[in-house]
N, CA, C, O and the ligand as a Tripos MOL2 file, in Angstrom:
@<TRIPOS>MOLECULE
protein
  313   311    79     0     0
PROTEIN
NO_CHARGES

@<TRIPOS>ATOM
      1 N         103.6800   69.8620   82.8640 N.3       1 MET1
      2 CA        102.8830   69.8770   84.0900 C.3       1 MET1
      3 C         103.7160   70.4240   85.2430 C.2       1 MET1
      4 O         103.1810   70.9390   86.2250 O.2       1 MET1
      5 N         104.9410   70.3130   85.1160 N.am      2 ALA2
      6 CA        105.8720   70.9030   86.2960 C.3       2 ALA2
      7 C         105.7460   72.4650   86.1250 C.2       2 ALA2
      8 O         105.7540   73.1410   87.1540 O.2       2 ALA2
      9 N         105.6380   73.0490   84.9770 N.am      3 ASN3
     10 CA        105.5070   74.4390   84.8910 C.3       3 ASN3
     11 C         104.2730   74.9240   85.5360 C.2       3 ASN3
     12 O         104.2550   75.9830   86.1620 O.2       3 ASN3
     13 N         103.1910   74.1280   85.3840 N.am      4 ALA4
     14 CA        101.9080   74.5870   85.6880 C.3       4 ALA4
     15 C         101.9300   74.5570   87.3900 C.2       4 ALA4
     16 O         101.2730   75.3850   88.0200 O.2       4 ALA4
     17 N         102.5940   73.7200   87.9390 N.am      5 SER5
     18 CA        102.5170   73.7670   89.4710 C.3       5 SER5
     19 C         103.3930   74.7900   89.8950 C.2       5 SER5
     20 O         103.0590   75.3890   90.9170 O.2       5 SER5
     21 N         104.4130   75.1130   89.3490 N.am      6 ILE6
     22 CA        105.1880   76.4220   89.7840 C.3       6 ILE6
     23 C         104.5330   77.6090   89.7310 C.2       6 ILE6
     24 O         104.6640   78.4640   90.6070 O.2       6 ILE6
     25 N         103.7290   77.7530   88.6290 N.am      7 ARG7
     26 CA        102.8770   78.9940   88.3880 C.3       7 ARG7
     27 C         101.7310   79.1070   89.5200 C.2       7 ARG7
     28 O         101.4260   80.2100   89.9720 O.2       7 ARG7
     29 N         101.1330   77.9660   89.9410 N.am      8 TYR8
     30 CA        100.1820   77.8330   90.8590 C.3       8 TYR8
     31 C         100.7710   78.2800   92.2910 C.2       8 TYR8
     32 O         100.1520   79.0370   93.0380 O.2       8 TYR8
     33 N         101.9230   77.7800   92.5670 N.am      9 GLY9
     34 CA        102.6170   78.2170   93.8160 C.3       9 GLY9
     35 C         102.9520   79.6900   93.9630 C.2       9 GLY9
     36 O         102.8480   80.3020   95.0260 O.2       9 GLY9
     37 N         103.3330   80.1720   92.8970 N.am     10 ALA10
     38 CA        103.7800   81.5780   92.7360 C.3      10 ALA10
     39 C         102.5530   82.5260   92.9180 C.2      10 ALA10
     40 O         102.6670   83.6300   93.4500 O.2      10 ALA10
     41 N         101.4500   82.0650   92.4760 N.am     11 ARG11
     42 CA        100.1250   82.8290   92.5120 C.3      11 ARG11
     43 C          99.8160   82.8780   94.0200 C.2      11 ARG11
     44 O          99.5320   83.9530   94.5480 O.2      11 ARG11
     45 N          99.8690   81.7000   94.7400 N.am     12 ILE12
     46 CA         99.4350   81.6830   96.1910 C.3      12 ILE12
     47 C         100.3870   82.5590   97.0140 C.2      12 ILE12
     48 O          99.9120   83.2360   97.9260 O.2      12 ILE12
     49 N         101.6880   82.5880   96.7540 N.am     13 ARG13
     50 CA        102.7040   83.4660   97.4700 C.3      13 ARG13
     51 C         102.3400   84.8560   97.2190 C.2      13 ARG13
     52 O         102.3350   85.6480   98.1610 O.2      13 ARG13
     53 N         102.0210   85.2460   95.9800 N.am     14 LYS14
     54 CA        101.6920   86.6430   95.7110 C.3      14 LYS14
     55 C         100.5750   87.2050   96.4720 C.2      14 LYS14
     56 O         100.5990   88.3320   96.9660 O.2      14 LYS14
     57 N          99.3540   86.1840   96.5700 N.am     15 ARG15
     58 CA         98.2270   86.5970   97.2520 C.3      15 ARG15
     59 C          98.5630   86.7870   98.7360 C.2      15 ARG15
     60 O          98.0350   87.6910   99.3850 O.2      15 ARG15
     61 N          99.4200   85.9540   99.2530 N.am     16 TYR16
     62 CA         99.7720   86.0740  100.7120 C.3      16 TYR16
     63 C         100.4940   87.4260  101.0890 C.2      16 TYR16
     64 O         100.3100   88.0750  102.1180 O.2      16 TYR16
     65 N         101.3160   87.7100  100.0950 N.am     17 VAL17
     66 CA        102.1720   89.0150  100.2480 C.3      17 VAL17
     67 C         101.1800   90.1500  100.2100 C.2      17 VAL17
     68 O         101.2900   91.0710  101.0190 O.2      17 VAL17
     69 N         100.1970   90.1290   99.2920 N.am     18 SER18
     70 CA         99.2510   91.2310   99.3570 C.3      18 SER18
     71 C          98.3760   91.2160  100.5310 C.2      18 SER18
     72 O          97.9380   92.2990  100.9170 O.2      18 SER18
     73 N          98.0840   90.2340  101.1010 N.am     19 VAL19
     74 CA         97.3390   90.3350  102.3120 C.3      19 VAL19
     75 C          98.2470   90.9490  103.4250 C.2      19 VAL19
     76 O          97.8010   91.8360  104.1540 O.2      19 VAL19
     77 N          99.4390   90.5070  103.5480 N.am     20 GLN20
     78 CA        100.4320   91.0560  104.5460 C.3      20 GLN20
     79 C         100.5720   92.4470  104.3480 C.2      20 GLN20
     80 O         100.6070   93.1660  105.3470 O.2      20 GLN20
     81 N         100.6700   93.0150  103.0550 N.am     21 ARG21
     82 CA        100.7070   94.3890  102.8230 C.3      21 ARG21
     83 C          99.6650   95.2450  103.3270 C.2      21 ARG21
     84 O          99.8680   96.3430  103.8460 O.2      21 ARG21
     85 N          98.3410   94.6090  103.1240 N.am     22 GLU22
     86 CA         97.1810   95.3240  103.5000 C.3      22 GLU22
     87 C          97.1540   95.4040  105.0180 C.2      22 GLU22
     88 O          96.8350   96.4120  105.6480 O.2      22 GLU22
     89 N          97.4990   94.3090  105.5090 N.am     23 LYS23
     90 CA         97.4730   94.1770  107.0980 C.3      23 LYS23
     91 C          98.4080   95.2210  107.8000 C.2      23 LYS23
     92 O          98.1060   95.7330  108.8780 O.2      23 LYS23
     93 N          99.5330   95.4960  107.1370 N.am     24 ASP24
     94 CA        100.6030   96.2840  107.7220 C.3      24 ASP24
     95 C         100.4650   97.7660  107.2730 C.2      24 ASP24
     96 O         101.1620   98.6770  107.7210 O.2      24 ASP24
     97 N          99.4260   97.9160  106.2800 N.am     25 ALA25
     98 CA         99.3990   99.2350  105.6290 C.3      25 ALA25
     99 C          98.9090  100.2580  106.5600 C.2      25 ALA25
    100 O          98.1740   99.8960  107.4780 O.2      25 ALA25
    101 N          99.2430  101.5460  106.4260 N.am     26 LEU26
    102 CA         98.6040  102.6270  107.2120 C.3      26 LEU26
    103 C          97.4200  103.1520  106.4500 C.2      26 LEU26
    104 O          97.4480  103.2940  105.2280 O.2      26 LEU26
    105 N          96.4040  103.4310  107.1800 N.am     27 TYR27
    106 CA         95.0870  103.9180  106.7500 C.3      27 TYR27
    107 C          94.9540  105.3690  107.0140 C.2      27 TYR27
    108 O          95.5800  105.8850  107.9390 O.2      27 TYR27
    109 N          94.1730  106.0460  106.2500 N.am     28 LYS28
    110 CA         93.9020  107.4280  106.7430 C.3      28 LYS28
    111 C          92.9710  107.4780  107.8730 C.2      28 LYS28
    112 O          91.9770  106.7530  107.9170 O.2      28 LYS28
    113 N          93.3080  108.4150  108.8900 N.am     29 CYS29
    114 CA         92.5490  108.4930  110.0630 C.3      29 CYS29
    115 C          91.3730  109.4360  109.8050 C.2      29 CYS29
    116 O          91.5520  110.5900  109.4160 O.2      29 CYS29
    117 N          90.1430  108.9030  110.0370 N.am     30 PRO30
    118 CA         88.8740  109.7690  109.8190 C.3      30 PRO30
    119 C          89.0080  110.9940  110.8160 C.2      30 PRO30
    120 O          88.5260  112.0870  110.5160 O.2      30 PRO30
    121 N          89.6250  110.7970  111.9170 N.am     31 GLY31
    122 CA         89.6880  111.8400  112.9100 C.3      31 GLY31
    123 C          90.6830  113.1950  112.5780 C.2      31 GLY31
    124 O          90.3070  114.3610  112.6970 O.2      31 GLY31
    125 N          91.8400  112.8240  112.2010 N.am     32 CYS32
    126 CA         92.8150  113.8540  111.9880 C.3      32 CYS32
    127 C          93.1640  113.8790  110.5720 C.2      32 CYS32
    128 O          93.7820  114.8710  110.1860 O.2      32 CYS32
    129 N          92.8800  112.9710  109.7320 N.am     33 GLY33
    130 CA         93.1260  113.0620  108.3570 C.3      33 GLY33
    131 C          94.4970  112.4780  107.9560 C.2      33 GLY33
    132 O          94.7910  112.4400  106.7610 O.2      33 GLY33
    133 N          95.3630  112.0150  108.9120 N.am     34 ARG34
    134 CA         96.6940  111.6510  108.6270 C.3      34 ARG34
    135 C          96.7150  110.1740  108.2630 C.2      34 ARG34
    136 O          95.8800  109.4040  108.7380 O.2      34 ARG34
    137 N          97.6120  109.7970  107.4710 N.am     35 GLN35
    138 CA         97.8350  108.4270  107.0730 C.3      35 GLN35
    139 C          98.5680  107.5640  108.1970 C.2      35 GLN35
    140 O          99.6560  107.0270  107.9910 O.2      35 GLN35
    141 N          97.9120  107.4830  109.3410 N.am     36 LYS36
    142 CA         98.7110  107.0130  110.4510 C.3      36 LYS36
    143 C          97.9820  105.9760  111.1400 C.2      36 LYS36
    144 O          98.4150  105.5730  112.2190 O.2      36 LYS36
    145 N          96.8140  105.4470  110.5910 N.am     37 VAL37
    146 CA         96.0710  104.4450  111.2450 C.3      37 VAL37
    147 C          96.5810  102.9370  111.0880 C.2      37 VAL37
    148 O          96.4960  102.3940  109.9870 O.2      37 VAL37
    149 N          97.0580  102.3290  112.0850 N.am     38 LYS38
    150 CA         97.5100  100.9170  111.9940 C.3      38 LYS38
    151 C          96.8060   99.9870  112.7740 C.2      38 LYS38
    152 O          96.1850  100.2970  113.7910 O.2      38 LYS38
    153 N          96.9020   98.7200  112.2620 N.am     39 ARG39
    154 CA         96.0810   97.6980  112.9230 C.3      39 ARG39
    155 C          96.7330   97.2780  114.3530 C.2      39 ARG39
    156 O          97.8880   96.8540  114.3270 O.2      39 ARG39
    157 N          96.1170   97.3640  115.4840 N.am     40 VAL40
    158 CA         96.6650   97.0450  116.7580 C.3      40 VAL40
    159 C          96.1330   95.7090  117.2220 C.2      40 VAL40
    160 O          96.6870   95.1320  118.1570 O.2      40 VAL40
    161 N          95.1430   95.2220  116.6450 N.am     41 GLY41
    162 CA         94.4230   94.0090  117.0560 C.3      41 GLY41
    163 C          93.5220   93.4300  116.0990 C.2      41 GLY41
    164 O          93.3570   94.0430  115.0440 O.2      41 GLY41
    165 N          92.8750   92.2830  116.3060 N.am     42 THR42
    166 CA         91.9180   91.8480  115.3180 C.3      42 THR42
    167 C          90.6040   92.8480  115.2960 C.2      42 THR42
    168 O          89.7820   92.9480  116.2070 O.2      42 THR42
    169 N          90.5990   93.4530  114.2420 N.am     43 GLY43
    170 CA         89.4460   94.3330  114.0390 C.3      43 GLY43
    171 C          89.5840   95.8010  114.7910 C.2      43 GLY43
    172 O          88.6820   96.6390  114.8260 O.2      43 GLY43
    173 N          90.7240   95.9260  115.3100 N.am     44 VAL44
    174 CA         90.9650   97.2430  116.1420 C.3      44 VAL44
    175 C          92.0620   98.0090  115.4860 C.2      44 VAL44
    176 O          93.1120   97.4310  115.2060 O.2      44 VAL44
    177 N          91.8940   99.2380  115.2290 N.am     45 TRP45
    178 CA         92.8670  100.0300  114.5190 C.3      45 TRP45
    179 C          93.1150  101.3320  115.2440 C.2      45 TRP45
    180 O          92.1620  101.9050  115.7740 O.2      45 TRP45
    181 N          94.3360  101.8380  115.3010 N.am     46 ARG46
    182 CA         94.6390  102.9810  116.1270 C.3      46 ARG46
    183 C          95.4500  103.9730  115.3410 C.2      46 ARG46
    184 O          96.3500  103.6190  114.5800 O.2      46 ARG46
    185 N          95.0990  105.2570  115.5520 N.am     47 CYS47
    186 CA         95.7630  106.3430  114.7990 C.3      47 CYS47
    187 C          97.1180  106.5870  115.6690 C.2      47 CYS47
    188 O          97.0130  106.7360  116.8870 O.2      47 CYS47
    189 N          98.3570  106.6250  115.0520 N.am     48 ALA48
    190 CA         99.4140  106.9240  115.7460 C.3      48 ALA48
    191 C          99.5720  108.4660  115.9450 C.2      48 ALA48
    192 O         100.3800  108.9120  116.7590 O.2      48 ALA48
    193 N          98.8460  109.1940  115.2430 N.am     49 HIS49
    194 CA         99.0360  110.6180  115.4020 C.3      49 HIS49
    195 C          98.0460  111.2900  116.5520 C.2      49 HIS49
    196 O          98.4300  112.0820  117.4130 O.2      49 HIS49
    197 N          96.7960  110.8440  116.3950 N.am     50 CYS50
    198 CA         95.8830  111.4100  117.5440 C.3      50 CYS50
    199 C          95.4270  110.4400  118.4510 C.2      50 CYS50
    200 O          94.6530  110.7800  119.3450 O.2      50 CYS50
    201 N          95.8590  109.1060  118.3230 N.am     51 GLY51
    202 CA         95.5710  108.0410  119.1820 C.3      51 GLY51
    203 C          94.1220  107.5590  119.2080 C.2      51 GLY51
    204 O          93.7480  106.7530  120.0600 O.2      51 GLY51
    205 N          93.3930  108.0010  118.3710 N.am     52 LYS52
    206 CA         91.8630  107.4900  118.2770 C.3      52 LYS52
    207 C          91.9500  106.0070  117.8690 C.2      52 LYS52
    208 O          92.8370  105.5880  117.1260 O.2      52 LYS52
    209 N          90.9650  105.2230  118.4060 N.am     53 THR53
    210 CA         90.7940  103.7980  118.0720 C.3      53 THR53
    211 C          89.4930  103.6460  117.2970 C.2      53 THR53
    212 O          88.4620  104.2770  117.5280 O.2      53 THR53
    213 N          89.6720  102.7180  116.3370 N.am     54 TYR54
    214 CA         88.5680  102.5570  115.3800 C.3      54 TYR54
    215 C          88.4050  100.9220  115.3100 C.2      54 TYR54
    216 O          89.3680  100.1570  115.3640 O.2      54 TYR54
    217 N          87.1050  100.5280  115.1880 N.am     55 ALA55
    218 CA         86.7130   99.2590  114.8660 C.3      55 ALA55
    219 C          86.7810   99.0450  113.3020 C.2      55 ALA55
    220 O          86.2750   99.8840  112.5560 O.2      55 ALA55
    221 N          87.4020   97.9290  112.8150 N.am     56 GLY56
    222 CA         87.4060   97.7120  111.4040 C.3      56 GLY56
    223 C          87.4490   96.2110  111.2050 C.2      56 GLY56
    224 O          87.2080   95.3960  112.0960 O.2      56 GLY56
    225 N          87.8190   95.8830  109.8050 N.am     57 GLY57
    226 CA         88.0350   94.5400  109.5080 C.3      57 GLY57
    227 C          89.2260   93.9830  110.1940 C.2      57 GLY57
    228 O          90.0180   94.7000  110.8050 O.2      57 GLY57
    229 N          89.3520   92.6110  110.0820 N.am     58 ALA58
    230 CA         90.5420   91.7950  110.8070 C.3      58 ALA58
    231 C          91.7590   92.2830  110.0760 C.2      58 ALA58
    232 O          92.7870   92.5430  110.7020 O.2      58 ALA58
    233 N          91.6780   92.4170  108.7720 N.am     59 TYR59
    234 CA         93.0200   92.5310  108.0680 C.3      59 TYR59
    235 C          93.0270   93.7490  107.2280 C.2      59 TYR59
    236 O          94.0500   94.0750  106.6270 O.2      59 TYR59
    237 N          91.9190   94.4450  107.1580 N.am     60 SER60
    238 CA         91.7330   95.6950  106.4240 C.3      60 SER60
    239 C          90.6840   96.6540  106.9310 C.2      60 SER60
    240 O          89.5330   96.3120  107.2050 O.2      60 SER60
    241 N          91.1490   97.8530  107.0350 N.am     61 MET61
    242 CA         90.1780   98.7970  107.6890 C.3      61 MET61
    243 C          88.9690   99.1240  106.9850 C.2      61 MET61
    244 O          87.9450   99.5250  107.5380 O.2      61 MET61
    245 N          89.1170   98.9360  105.7120 N.am     62 SER62
    246 CA         87.9110   99.3430  104.7800 C.3      62 SER62
    247 C          87.0930   98.1610  104.4680 C.2      62 SER62
    248 O          87.1310   97.6400  103.3530 O.2      62 SER62
    249 N          86.3000   97.6920  105.4960 N.am     63 THR63
    250 CA         85.2630   96.7040  105.1460 C.3      63 THR63
    251 C          83.8940   97.4090  105.5040 C.2      63 THR63
    252 O          83.7730   98.3250  106.3190 O.2      63 THR63
    253 N          82.8990   96.8400  104.7730 N.am     64 PRO64
    254 CA         81.4880   97.5270  105.0250 C.3      64 PRO64
    255 C          81.0810   97.6990  106.4460 C.2      64 PRO64
    256 O          80.4260   98.6600  106.8500 O.2      64 PRO64
    257 N          81.5430   96.6270  107.2440 N.am     65 ALA65
    258 CA         81.1750   96.6260  108.7750 C.3      65 ALA65
    259 C          82.0060   97.5240  109.4310 C.2      65 ALA65
    260 O          81.5550   98.1880  110.3650 O.2      65 ALA65
    261 N          83.3390   97.6510  109.0120 N.am     66 GLY66
    262 CA         84.2230   98.7490  109.6950 C.3      66 GLY66
    263 C          83.8660  100.2200  109.3180 C.2      66 GLY66
    264 O          84.0690  101.1570  110.0910 O.2      66 GLY66
    265 N          83.3140  100.3590  108.0590 N.am     67 GLU67
    266 CA         82.8540  101.6010  107.8250 C.3      67 GLU67
    267 C          81.5520  102.0400  108.4630 C.2      67 GLU67
    268 O          81.3250  103.2350  108.6510 O.2      67 GLU67
    269 N          80.7370  101.1360  108.7820 N.am     68 ALA68
    270 CA         79.4620  101.4010  109.3480 C.3      68 ALA68
    271 C          79.8950  101.6850  110.8900 C.2      68 ALA68
    272 O          79.3500  102.5870  111.5240 O.2      68 ALA68
    273 N          80.9130  100.8570  111.4590 N.am     69 ALA69
    274 CA         81.2720  101.0840  112.7790 C.3      69 ALA69
    275 C          81.9780  102.4020  113.0930 C.2      69 ALA69
    276 O          81.7740  103.0090  114.1440 O.2      69 ALA69
    277 N          82.8550  102.8400  112.0960 N.am     70 SER70
    278 CA         83.5830  104.1100  112.2290 C.3      70 SER70
    279 C          82.6080  105.2760  111.9580 C.2      70 SER70
    280 O          82.8200  106.3610  112.4990 O.2      70 SER70
    281 N          81.4970  105.0870  111.1060 N.am     71 ARG71
    282 CA         80.6340  106.1720  110.9540 C.3      71 ARG71
    283 C          79.8150  106.3120  112.3370 C.2      71 ARG71
    284 O          79.5420  107.4340  112.7620 O.2      71 ARG71
    285 N          79.4750  105.2810  112.9480 N.am     72 LEU72
    286 CA         78.8360  105.2960  114.2360 C.3      72 LEU72
    287 C          79.6410  106.0070  115.2640 C.2      72 LEU72
    288 O          79.1820  106.8350  116.0500 O.2      72 LEU72
    289 N          80.9450  105.5980  115.1920 N.am     73 ILE73
    290 CA         81.8750  106.2370  116.3340 C.3      73 ILE73
    291 C          81.9930  107.7810  116.0720 C.2      73 ILE73
    292 O          82.0820  108.5900  116.9960 O.2      73 ILE73
    293 N          81.9870  108.1430  114.6960 N.am     74 THR74
    294 CA         82.1010  109.5110  114.3720 C.3      74 THR74
    295 C          80.8670  110.2200  114.8940 C.2      74 THR74
    296 O          80.9670  111.2750  115.5190 O.2      74 THR74
    297 N          79.6020  109.5900  114.6150 N.am     75 GLU75
    298 CA         78.3980  110.2070  114.8590 C.3      75 GLU75
    299 C          78.2400  110.4810  116.4590 C.2      75 GLU75
    300 O          77.7760  111.5240  116.9180 O.2      75 GLU75
    301 N          78.7030  109.3730  117.2360 N.am     76 LEU76
    302 CA         78.6390  109.4720  118.6380 C.3      76 LEU76
    303 C          79.5740  110.4930  119.2240 C.2      76 LEU76
    304 O          79.2550  111.1320  120.2260 O.2      76 LEU76
    305 N          80.7430  110.6550  118.6010 N.am     77 SER77
    306 CA         81.7990  111.4870  119.1990 C.3      77 SER77
    307 C          81.5710  112.9540  118.5690 C.2      77 SER77
    308 O          81.9950  113.9480  119.1580 O.2      77 SER77
    309 N          80.9100  113.0360  117.3980 N.am     78 GLY78
    310 CA         80.8820  114.3310  116.8630 C.3      78 GLY78
    311 C          79.5190  114.9990  117.3570 C.2      78 GLY78
    312 O          79.2410  116.1520  117.0250 O.2      78 GLY78
    313 ZN         94.2250  110.4430  113.8130 Zn       79 ZN79
@<TRIPOS>BOND
     1     1     2 1
     2     2     3 1
     3     3     4 2
     4     3     5 am
     5     5     6 1
     6     6     7 1
     7     7     8 2
     8     7     9 am
     9     9    10 1
    10    10    11 1
    11    11    12 2
    12    11    13 am
    13    13    14 1
    14    14    15 1
    15    15    16 2
    16    15    17 am
    17    17    18 1
    18    18    19 1
    19    19    20 2
    20    19    21 am
    21    21    22 1
    22    22    23 1
    23    23    24 2
    24    23    25 am
    25    25    26 1
    26    26    27 1
    27    27    28 2
    28    27    29 am
    29    29    30 1
    30    30    31 1
    31    31    32 2
    32    31    33 am
    33    33    34 1
    34    34    35 1
    35    35    36 2
    36    35    37 am
    37    37    38 1
    38    38    39 1
    39    39    40 2
    40    39    41 am
    41    41    42 1
    42    42    43 1
    43    43    44 2
    44    43    45 am
    45    45    46 1
    46    46    47 1
    47    47    48 2
    48    47    49 am
    49    49    50 1
    50    50    51 1
    51    51    52 2
    52    51    53 am
    53    53    54 1
    54    54    55 1
    55    55    56 2
    56    55    57 am
    57    57    58 1
    58    58    59 1
    59    59    60 2
    60    59    61 am
    61    61    62 1
    62    62    63 1
    63    63    64 2
    64    63    65 am
    65    65    66 1
    66    66    67 1
    67    67    68 2
    68    67    69 am
    69    69    70 1
    70    70    71 1
    71    71    72 2
    72    71    73 am
    73    73    74 1
    74    74    75 1
    75    75    76 2
    76    75    77 am
    77    77    78 1
    78    78    79 1
    79    79    80 2
    80    79    81 am
    81    81    82 1
    82    82    83 1
    83    83    84 2
    84    83    85 am
    85    85    86 1
    86    86    87 1
    87    87    88 2
    88    87    89 am
    89    89    90 1
    90    90    91 1
    91    91    92 2
    92    91    93 am
    93    93    94 1
    94    94    95 1
    95    95    96 2
    96    95    97 am
    97    97    98 1
    98    98    99 1
    99    99   100 2
   100    99   101 am
   101   101   102 1
   102   102   103 1
   103   103   104 2
   104   103   105 am
   105   105   106 1
   106   106   107 1
   107   107   108 2
   108   107   109 am
   109   109   110 1
   110   110   111 1
   111   111   112 2
   112   111   113 am
   113   113   114 1
   114   114   115 1
   115   115   116 2
   116   115   117 am
   117   117   118 1
   118   118   119 1
   119   119   120 2
   120   119   121 am
   121   121   122 1
   122   122   123 1
   123   123   124 2
   124   123   125 am
   125   125   126 1
   126   126   127 1
   127   127   128 2
   128   127   129 am
   129   129   130 1
   130   130   131 1
   131   131   132 2
   132   131   133 am
   133   133   134 1
   134   134   135 1
   135   135   136 2
   136   135   137 am
   137   137   138 1
   138   138   139 1
   139   139   140 2
   140   139   141 am
   141   141   142 1
   142   142   143 1
   143   143   144 2
   144   143   145 am
   145   145   146 1
   146   146   147 1
   147   147   148 2
   148   147   149 am
   149   149   150 1
   150   150   151 1
   151   151   152 2
   152   151   153 am
   153   153   154 1
   154   154   155 1
   155   155   156 2
   156   155   157 am
   157   157   158 1
   158   158   159 1
   159   159   160 2
   160   159   161 am
   161   161   162 1
   162   162   163 1
   163   163   164 2
   164   163   165 am
   165   165   166 1
   166   166   167 1
   167   167   168 2
   168   167   169 am
   169   169   170 1
   170   170   171 1
   171   171   172 2
   172   171   173 am
   173   173   174 1
   174   174   175 1
   175   175   176 2
   176   175   177 am
   177   177   178 1
   178   178   179 1
   179   179   180 2
   180   179   181 am
   181   181   182 1
   182   182   183 1
   183   183   184 2
   184   183   185 am
   185   185   186 1
   186   186   187 1
   187   187   188 2
   188   187   189 am
   189   189   190 1
   190   190   191 1
   191   191   192 2
   192   191   193 am
   193   193   194 1
   194   194   195 1
   195   195   196 2
   196   195   197 am
   197   197   198 1
   198   198   199 1
   199   199   200 2
   200   199   201 am
   201   201   202 1
   202   202   203 1
   203   203   204 2
   204   203   205 am
   205   205   206 1
   206   206   207 1
   207   207   208 2
   208   207   209 am
   209   209   210 1
   210   210   211 1
   211   211   212 2
   212   211   213 am
   213   213   214 1
   214   214   215 1
   215   215   216 2
   216   215   217 am
   217   217   218 1
   218   218   219 1
   219   219   220 2
   220   219   221 am
   221   221   222 1
   222   222   223 1
   223   223   224 2
   224   223   225 am
   225   225   226 1
   226   226   227 1
   227   227   228 2
   228   227   229 am
   229   229   230 1
   230   230   231 1
   231   231   232 2
   232   231   233 am
   233   233   234 1
   234   234   235 1
   235   235   236 2
   236   235   237 am
   237   237   238 1
   238   238   239 1
   239   239   240 2
   240   239   241 am
   241   241   242 1
   242   242   243 1
   243   243   244 2
   244   243   245 am
   245   245   246 1
   246   246   247 1
   247   247   248 2
   248   247   249 am
   249   249   250 1
   250   250   251 1
   251   251   252 2
   252   251   253 am
   253   253   254 1
   254   254   255 1
   255   255   256 2
   256   255   257 am
   257   257   258 1
   258   258   259 1
   259   259   260 2
   260   259   261 am
   261   261   262 1
   262   262   263 1
   263   263   264 2
   264   263   265 am
   265   265   266 1
   266   266   267 1
   267   267   268 2
   268   267   269 am
   269   269   270 1
   270   270   271 1
   271   271   272 2
   272   271   273 am
   273   273   274 1
   274   274   275 1
   275   275   276 2
   276   275   277 am
   277   277   278 1
   278   278   279 1
   279   279   280 2
   280   279   281 am
   281   281   282 1
   282   282   283 1
   283   283   284 2
   284   283   285 am
   285   285   286 1
   286   286   287 1
   287   287   288 2
   288   287   289 am
   289   289   290 1
   290   290   291 1
   291   291   292 2
   292   291   293 am
   293   293   294 1
   294   294   295 1
   295   295   296 2
   296   295   297 am
   297   297   298 1
   298   298   299 1
   299   299   300 2
   300   299   301 am
   301   301   302 1
   302   302   303 1
   303   303   304 2
   304   303   305 am
   305   305   306 1
   306   306   307 1
   307   307   308 2
   308   307   309 am
   309   309   310 1
   310   310   311 1
   311   311   312 2
@<TRIPOS>SUBSTRUCTURE
     1 MET1         2 RESIDUE 1 A MET
     2 ALA2         6 RESIDUE 1 A ALA
     3 ASN3        10 RESIDUE 1 A ASN
     4 ALA4        14 RESIDUE 1 A ALA
     5 SER5        18 RESIDUE 1 A SER
     6 ILE6        22 RESIDUE 1 A ILE
     7 ARG7        26 RESIDUE 1 A ARG
     8 TYR8        30 RESIDUE 1 A TYR
     9 GLY9        34 RESIDUE 1 A GLY
    10 ALA10       38 RESIDUE 1 A ALA
    11 ARG11       42 RESIDUE 1 A ARG
    12 ILE12       46 RESIDUE 1 A ILE
    13 ARG13       50 RESIDUE 1 A ARG
    14 LYS14       54 RESIDUE 1 A LYS
    15 ARG15       58 RESIDUE 1 A ARG
    16 TYR16       62 RESIDUE 1 A TYR
    17 VAL17       66 RESIDUE 1 A VAL
    18 SER18       70 RESIDUE 1 A SER
    19 VAL19       74 RESIDUE 1 A VAL
    20 GLN20       78 RESIDUE 1 A GLN
    21 ARG21       82 RESIDUE 1 A ARG
    22 GLU22       86 RESIDUE 1 A GLU
    23 LYS23       90 RESIDUE 1 A LYS
    24 ASP24       94 RESIDUE 1 A ASP
    25 ALA25       98 RESIDUE 1 A ALA
    26 LEU26      102 RESIDUE 1 A LEU
    27 TYR27      106 RESIDUE 1 A TYR
    28 LYS28      110 RESIDUE 1 A LYS
    29 CYS29      114 RESIDUE 1 A CYS
    30 PRO30      118 RESIDUE 1 A PRO
    31 GLY31      122 RESIDUE 1 A GLY
    32 CYS32      126 RESIDUE 1 A CYS
    33 GLY33      130 RESIDUE 1 A GLY
    34 ARG34      134 RESIDUE 1 A ARG
    35 GLN35      138 RESIDUE 1 A GLN
    36 LYS36      142 RESIDUE 1 A LYS
    37 VAL37      146 RESIDUE 1 A VAL
    38 LYS38      150 RESIDUE 1 A LYS
    39 ARG39      154 RESIDUE 1 A ARG
    40 VAL40      158 RESIDUE 1 A VAL
    41 GLY41      162 RESIDUE 1 A GLY
    42 THR42      166 RESIDUE 1 A THR
    43 GLY43      170 RESIDUE 1 A GLY
    44 VAL44      174 RESIDUE 1 A VAL
    45 TRP45      178 RESIDUE 1 A TRP
    46 ARG46      182 RESIDUE 1 A ARG
    47 CYS47      186 RESIDUE 1 A CYS
    48 ALA48      190 RESIDUE 1 A ALA
    49 HIS49      194 RESIDUE 1 A HIS
    50 CYS50      198 RESIDUE 1 A CYS
    51 GLY51      202 RESIDUE 1 A GLY
    52 LYS52      206 RESIDUE 1 A LYS
    53 THR53      210 RESIDUE 1 A THR
    54 TYR54      214 RESIDUE 1 A TYR
    55 ALA55      218 RESIDUE 1 A ALA
    56 GLY56      222 RESIDUE 1 A GLY
    57 GLY57      226 RESIDUE 1 A GLY
    58 ALA58      230 RESIDUE 1 A ALA
    59 TYR59      234 RESIDUE 1 A TYR
    60 SER60      238 RESIDUE 1 A SER
    61 MET61      242 RESIDUE 1 A MET
    62 SER62      246 RESIDUE 1 A SER
    63 THR63      250 RESIDUE 1 A THR
    64 PRO64      254 RESIDUE 1 A PRO
    65 ALA65      258 RESIDUE 1 A ALA
    66 GLY66      262 RESIDUE 1 A GLY
    67 GLU67      266 RESIDUE 1 A GLU
    68 ALA68      270 RESIDUE 1 A ALA
    69 ALA69      274 RESIDUE 1 A ALA
    70 SER70      278 RESIDUE 1 A SER
    71 ARG71      282 RESIDUE 1 A ARG
    72 LEU72      286 RESIDUE 1 A LEU
    73 ILE73      290 RESIDUE 1 A ILE
    74 THR74      294 RESIDUE 1 A THR
    75 GLU75      298 RESIDUE 1 A GLU
    76 LEU76      302 RESIDUE 1 A LEU
    77 SER77      306 RESIDUE 1 A SER
    78 GLY78      310 RESIDUE 1 A GLY
    79 ZN79       313 GROUP 0 **** ****
């Protein structure tokens, strides 16, 4: 039983690390195409290269809602 609880704890830690990685990851900018989009706030992403700001998910840019929002932004600015 002791081994089982150790495995359970490791799994939770692993999932936490993957969320942190996703949050800190750089995403491809739809505007300039560079892998420079970083999370600057909850649901707010900004490209360090061209400075464009995008609405996205809280921890990942690629959510259905975020994709719809960035499509809308692209349509409005394009
Ligand atoms: Zn950009």
